[in-house]
C-alpha positions, 0 to 999 in steps of 0.5 A: 074380395078384389081381383085383376081380370081380362075382359073375357072373364068381366064378360062371363061375369056379366053374363051371369049377372054377377055384381062387380064393379070394372075399373080399367087398368093400364097394365105395361109387360116387362118389354114396356109393351101393353098386352093384348087384352084389356084388365079390370080390377074387379070389386065384388058386390055380391058373392057368386058361388060355384061350389055346391057346399051340400053336393061337394067334397070339400073341407071348411077352414076352422078357427084352431082355438074354437073350432068354429067355421070360419067366414069370409071377411066381406060375405059374412054368411060365406064359409072359408074353404081350405 
């Protein structure tokens, strides 16, 4: 799973020891100016769950043909939420 994120979000990830590789991006706004913050392309190397599936009310995504719970492509032990 890959995301573009601000330096503030990257700081939160690093504070909680979440495994991400951060690649700096050069972002240019429509007016040609640079934004006031640095952005990074994040490549996740570990899953960081923020939802307690046992204590939360959530719906798992299921395969329409088999009814089996779907799982994240790069983190096969992690179910897909609706």
